[in-house]
C-alpha positions as CSV (number, residue, x, y, z in Angstrom):
1,M,0.0,0.0,0.0
2,V,1.3,3.4,-1.0
3,D,1.9,5.9,1.8
4,F,-0.7,8.5,0.8
5,T,0.6,11.2,3.1
6,R,4.2,10.8,1.8
7,V,3.0,11.1,-1.8
8,L,0.7,14.0,-0.9
9,R,3.6,15.9,0.8
10,S,5.9,15.3,-2.2
11,A,3.3,16.5,-4.6
12,Q,2.7,19.6,-2.5
13,A,6.5,20.3,-2.5
14,G,6.3,20.4,-6.3
15,D,7.3,16.9,-7.3
16,A,5.6,16.4,-10.7
17,R,5.9,12.6,-10.5
18,A,4.3,12.5,-7.0
19,A,1.5,14.8,-8.2
20,E,0.7,12.4,-11.0
21,E,0.8,9.4,-8.6
22,L,-1.4,11.4,-6.2
23,A,-4.0,12.0,-8.9
24,G,-4.1,8.3,-9.6
25,L,-4.4,7.5,-5.9
26,L,-7.2,10.0,-5.5
27,Y,-9.1,8.6,-8.5
28,Q,-8.6,5.0,-7.3
29,E,-9.9,5.9,-3.8
30,L,-12.9,7.7,-5.3
31,R,-13.7,4.7,-7.4
32,E,-13.8,2.5,-4.4
33,L,-16.0,4.9,-2.5
34,A,-18.4,5.3,-5.4
35,R,-18.5,1.5,-5.9
36,R,-19.6,1.2,-2.2
37,E,-22.1,3.9,-2.5
38,M,-23.7,2.8,-5.7
39,A,-23.9,-0.8,-4.6
40,G,-26.6,0.2,-2.1
41,E,-28.6,2.3,-4.6
42,R,-31.7,1.2,-6.4
43,R,-31.3,-0.6,-9.7
44,D,-32.9,2.1,-11.8
45,H,-30.6,4.9,-10.5
46,T,-29.9,7.2,-13.3
47,L,-26.4,8.2,-12.1
48,Q,-23.8,5.6,-13.1
49,P,-20.8,4.9,-10.8
50,T,-18.3,6.2,-13.3
51,A,-20.2,9.4,-13.6
52,L,-20.3,9.7,-9.8
53,V,-16.5,9.2,-9.6
54,N,-15.8,11.6,-12.4
55,E,-18.0,14.4,-11.0
56,A,-16.6,13.9,-7.5
57,Y,-13.1,14.0,-8.8
58,L,-13.7,17.1,-10.8
59,R,-15.2,18.8,-7.8
60,L,-12.2,17.9,-5.6
61,V,-9.6,18.9,-8.2
62,D,-11.3,21.9,-9.8
63,G,-12.6,23.1,-6.4
64,G,-9.0,23.4,-5.3
65,A,-9.4,21.0,-2.4
66,S,-6.3,20.4,-0.4
67,F,-5.6,17.5,1.9
68,A,-3.3,17.3,4.8
69,D,-3.5,13.5,5.0
70,R,-5.6,10.5,4.2
71,E,-8.3,11.5,6.8
72,S,-8.8,14.9,5.2
73,F,-9.1,13.3,1.8
74,F,-11.8,10.9,3.0
75,A,-13.7,13.9,4.5
76,A,-13.5,15.9,1.3
77,A,-14.3,12.9,-0.9
78,A,-17.3,12.0,1.2
79,N,-18.5,15.5,1.0
80,A,-18.0,15.6,-2.8
81,I,-19.9,12.3,-3.3
82,R,-22.7,13.7,-1.1
83,R,-22.9,16.9,-3.1
84,V,-23.0,15.0,-6.4
85,L,-25.8,12.7,-5.2
86,V,-27.7,15.5,-3.6
87,D,-27.4,17.7,-6.7
88,H,-28.5,14.7,-8.8
89,A,-31.5,14.1,-6.5
90,R,-32.5,17.7,-6.5
91,K,-32.5,17.8,-10.3
92,R,-34.6,14.7,-10.5
93,A,-37.0,15.9,-7.8
94,R,-37.5,19.2,-9.7
95,E,-38.1,17.3,-12.9
96,K,-40.5,14.8,-11.2
97,R,-42.7,16.4,-8.7
98,G,-41.2,19.2,-6.8
99,G,-39.2,17.4,-4.1
100,H,-41.7,16.6,-1.4
101,L,-40.0,15.5,1.8
102,V,-40.5,11.9,2.9
103,R,-39.7,10.3,6.2
104,V,-36.4,8.4,6.2
105,P,-36.1,5.6,8.8
106,L,-32.5,5.6,10.1
107,E,-32.9,2.7,12.6
108,G,-30.4,-0.1,11.9
109,L,-28.7,1.9,9.2
110,D,-25.0,1.1,9.0
111,V,-24.1,2.3,5.5
112,A,-25.9,3.9,2.6
113,E,-29.0,2.0,1.6
114,S,-31.2,2.5,-1.4
115,M,-32.9,5.9,-1.1
116,V,-35.3,7.7,-3.2
117,D,-34.3,11.2,-4.3
118,E,-36.6,12.9,-1.8
119,D,-35.2,10.9,1.1
120,L,-31.7,11.9,0.1
121,L,-32.7,15.6,0.0
122,A,-34.4,15.4,3.4
123,L,-31.2,13.7,4.8
124,D,-29.0,16.4,3.3
125,D,-31.1,19.2,4.8
126,A,-31.0,17.5,8.2
127,L,-27.2,16.8,7.9
128,E,-26.6,20.5,7.1
129,A,-28.4,21.4,10.3
130,L,-26.4,18.9,12.3
131,A,-23.2,20.3,10.9
132,T,-24.1,23.7,12.4
133,V,-24.8,22.1,15.8
134,D,-22.1,19.4,15.9
135,P,-19.7,19.3,13.0
136,A,-17.9,16.2,14.4
137,K,-21.1,14.1,14.3
138,A,-22.0,15.4,10.8
139,R,-18.5,14.3,9.7
140,I,-19.1,10.8,11.2
141,V,-22.4,10.5,9.3
142,E,-20.8,11.7,6.0
143,L,-17.9,9.2,6.3
144,R,-20.2,6.3,7.4
145,F,-23.1,7.0,5.0
146,F,-21.5,8.6,2.0
147,A,-18.0,7.1,2.0
148,G,-19.3,3.8,3.4
149,L,-16.6,3.4,6.0
150,S,-17.0,0.7,8.6
151,V,-16.7,1.6,12.3
152,D,-13.2,0.1,12.2
153,E,-12.2,2.1,9.1
154,L,-13.7,5.2,10.6
155,A,-11.7,4.7,13.8
156,K,-8.5,4.5,11.9
157,T,-9.4,7.5,9.7
158,V,-10.4,9.9,12.5
159,G,-8.3,8.5,15.3
160,A,-11.0,7.8,17.8
161,S,-12.1,4.6,19.5
162,E,-14.7,2.3,18.0
163,S,-16.9,2.5,21.1
164,T,-16.8,6.3,20.9
165,L,-17.7,6.3,17.2
166,R,-20.5,3.8,17.7
167,R,-22.0,6.0,20.4
168,E,-21.6,9.2,18.3
169,W,-23.1,7.4,15.3
170,R,-26.2,6.4,17.4
171,L,-26.6,9.9,18.7
172,A,-26.2,11.5,15.2
173,R,-28.8,9.1,13.7
174,A,-31.2,9.9,16.5
175,W,-30.7,13.6,16.0
176,L,-31.2,13.3,12.3
177,R,-34.3,11.2,12.7
178,T,-35.8,13.8,15.1
179,R,-34.9,16.6,12.7
180,M,-36.4,14.9,9.7
181,E,-39.6,14.0,11.5
182,G,-39.9,17.6,12.6
183,Q,-39.6,18.7,9.0
184,R,-42.6,16.6,8.1
185,G,-44.5,17.9,11.1
186,D,-44.7,14.5,12.8
């Protein structure tokens, strides 16, 4: 396995070969994240995995994203994937029926499951609200839900214990559920 941080630092120092290697590593990681994400989507999803990867990659590169290490890459990648999926869902909702919000059950959710566009939009709104209240929990949700990281992978990425992350994941899900139910007026 290539030392991502070493390649990143070399590229930032101006090493052209390292920059090329870094681009390949970023794209490879994004392909894996997109594969995980799209595996849980419905069969008739109109966004293809390759399109998701390409759009997320462009958003990261063209957006001038910078990464200090592998952890910051995963955070930025999860956010880019989330933005692509949400933008896609918003476009489809506008085309279909105006994007009415629908309750999304989050019980027992470990990774991204098949969601209709309206569910994804409701989750995105609630996640934006959570980020203003507790950015750390919002980041955990992004990495678990949109990057598909397991608790073990998440622990390694953010440097926290698995038990802490499990607790934070449960709290974040409960907060999101409450927020989303409140949006519907339940």
